[in-house]
Residue frames as qw, qx, qy, qz and C-alpha x, y, z in Angstrom:
[[0.782, 0.359, -0.368, 0.352, -22.90, 25.58, -12.32],
 [0.685, -0.709, -0.018, 0.164, -20.70, 25.30, -9.34],
 [0.470, 0.752, -0.322, 0.331, -17.42, 27.24, -9.53],
 [0.501, -0.722, 0.449, -0.160, -16.10, 26.04, -6.19],
 [0.358, 0.451, -0.817, -0.031, -13.05, 23.81, -6.40],
 [0.857, -0.225, -0.432, -0.167, -13.63, 20.21, -5.36],
 [0.332, -0.645, 0.597, -0.344, -12.58, 18.93, -2.06],
 [0.757, 0.084, -0.644, -0.065, -11.35, 15.55, -1.12],
 [0.555, -0.631, 0.323, -0.437, -12.05, 14.72, 2.53],
 [0.686, 0.149, -0.697, 0.149, -10.02, 12.01, 4.26],
 [0.759, -0.574, -0.302, 0.056, -10.16, 10.50, 7.76],
 [0.383, 0.520, -0.416, 0.640, -8.05, 12.34, 10.34],
 [0.280, -0.209, -0.706, 0.616, -7.82, 12.99, 14.01],
 [0.110, -0.767, -0.620, -0.124, -10.96, 14.36, 15.35],
 [0.354, -0.772, -0.139, 0.509, -9.03, 17.35, 16.81],
 [0.414, -0.039, 0.379, 0.827, -7.49, 18.71, 13.68],
 [0.216, 0.852, 0.396, -0.265, -8.85, 22.08, 12.50],
 [0.330, 0.014, 0.312, 0.891, -8.09, 24.70, 9.81],
 [0.130, 0.351, 0.206, -0.904, -9.99, 27.89, 9.06],
 [0.364, 0.019, -0.617, -0.697, -11.84, 26.67, 5.97],
 [0.245, -0.283, -0.923, 0.085, -13.84, 24.38, 8.36],
 [0.028, -0.597, -0.575, 0.559, -15.56, 27.50, 9.58],
 [0.142, 0.485, -0.198, -0.840, -15.82, 29.36, 6.25],
 [0.489, 0.242, -0.613, -0.571, -16.87, 26.68, 3.90],
 [0.789, -0.176, 0.331, -0.486, -19.59, 24.18, 5.04],
 [0.896, 0.291, -0.330, -0.058, -18.10, 21.42, 2.78],
 [0.395, 0.486, -0.635, 0.452, -15.08, 21.48, 5.15],
 [0.396, -0.457, 0.422, -0.675, -17.05, 21.43, 8.41],
 [0.931, -0.166, -0.283, -0.160, -16.77, 17.63, 9.13],
 [0.299, -0.729, 0.583, -0.195, -14.73, 17.09, 12.22],
 [0.751, -0.207, 0.626, 0.039, -12.61, 13.95, 11.86],
 [0.705, 0.475, 0.437, 0.293, -12.33, 14.56, 8.17],
 [0.107, -0.787, 0.134, 0.592, -9.97, 17.08, 6.33],
 [0.747, 0.632, 0.105, 0.178, -8.95, 18.03, 2.85],
 [0.585, -0.603, 0.250, 0.481, -5.22, 18.31, 2.88],
 [0.688, 0.481, 0.378, 0.389, -4.80, 19.23, -0.76],
 [0.132, 0.972, -0.028, 0.191, -3.82, 22.84, -0.20],
 [0.726, 0.163, -0.313, 0.590, -0.11, 23.65, 0.20],
 [0.052, 0.454, -0.207, 0.865, -0.97, 26.76, 2.17],
 [0.645, -0.568, -0.333, -0.389, -3.55, 25.48, 4.60],
 [0.064, 0.431, -0.694, 0.573, -2.47, 25.89, 8.13],
 [0.718, -0.369, -0.567, -0.166, -3.76, 23.13, 10.61],
 [0.093, -0.481, 0.584, -0.647, -3.93, 23.26, 14.38],
 [0.365, -0.169, -0.901, 0.162, -4.94, 21.12, 17.21],
 [0.417, -0.653, -0.280, -0.566, -8.22, 21.82, 18.99],
 [0.761, -0.484, -0.372, 0.221, -6.87, 20.39, 22.15],
 [0.561, -0.294, -0.071, 0.771, -3.92, 22.82, 22.37],
 [0.203, 0.944, 0.214, -0.148, -5.20, 25.64, 20.07],
 [0.173, -0.772, 0.466, 0.397, -1.76, 25.43, 18.40],
 [0.658, 0.544, -0.441, -0.276, 0.05, 24.15, 15.54],
 [0.220, 0.308, -0.905, 0.192, 1.57, 21.50, 17.87],
 [0.729, -0.367, -0.494, -0.299, -0.44, 18.72, 19.61],
 [0.657, -0.725, 0.086, -0.188, -0.32, 17.78, 23.26],
 [0.928, -0.162, 0.142, 0.303, 2.77, 15.73, 22.53],
 [0.142, -0.793, 0.265, 0.529, 4.60, 18.81, 21.00],
 [0.451, 0.085, 0.729, 0.508, 4.55, 17.11, 17.48],
 [0.150, 0.113, -0.322, -0.928, 3.01, 18.94, 14.46],
 [0.470, 0.393, 0.675, -0.411, -0.74, 18.89, 14.12],
 [0.375, 0.428, -0.432, -0.700, -1.18, 18.11, 10.50],
 [0.905, 0.118, 0.031, -0.407, -3.07, 15.35, 8.74],
 [0.740, 0.413, -0.517, 0.123, 0.20, 13.62, 7.74],
 [0.151, 0.434, -0.700, 0.546, 1.61, 13.80, 11.24],
 [0.535, -0.164, 0.459, -0.690, -1.60, 13.12, 13.26],
 [0.579, 0.112, -0.760, -0.274, -1.84, 9.35, 12.95],
 [0.828, -0.442, -0.168, -0.302, -3.20, 6.63, 15.25],
 [0.779, 0.127, -0.405, 0.461, 0.46, 5.96, 16.39],
 [0.068, 0.420, -0.293, 0.856, 0.21, 9.12, 18.48],
 [0.194, -0.301, -0.822, 0.443, -1.27, 8.85, 22.03],
 [0.167, 0.388, 0.275, -0.864, -3.37, 12.02, 21.54],
 [0.232, -0.031, -0.682, -0.693, -5.02, 10.78, 18.36],
 [0.440, 0.247, 0.639, -0.581, -8.76, 10.56, 18.59],
 [0.018, 0.089, 0.823, 0.560, -10.63, 8.63, 15.89],
 [0.490, -0.120, -0.064, -0.861, -13.99, 9.65, 17.38],
 [0.705, -0.041, 0.555, -0.440, -16.89, 7.28, 18.20]]
């Protein structure tokens, strides 16, 4: 029996990160994030900060293809 909570990955900017990506292999899919947690802190791998290169928040909701720094990957 698996007691781990389910995750729901959705497409995101390739540069969005959060610490669960390095602690739980189910989250370790760059360009996909589970944003279901209200306490998860996201950051941009380009800036290593909570803000992206354009000084806007680096979150799945904010990092969309409308931003010049957005990277959908290959």
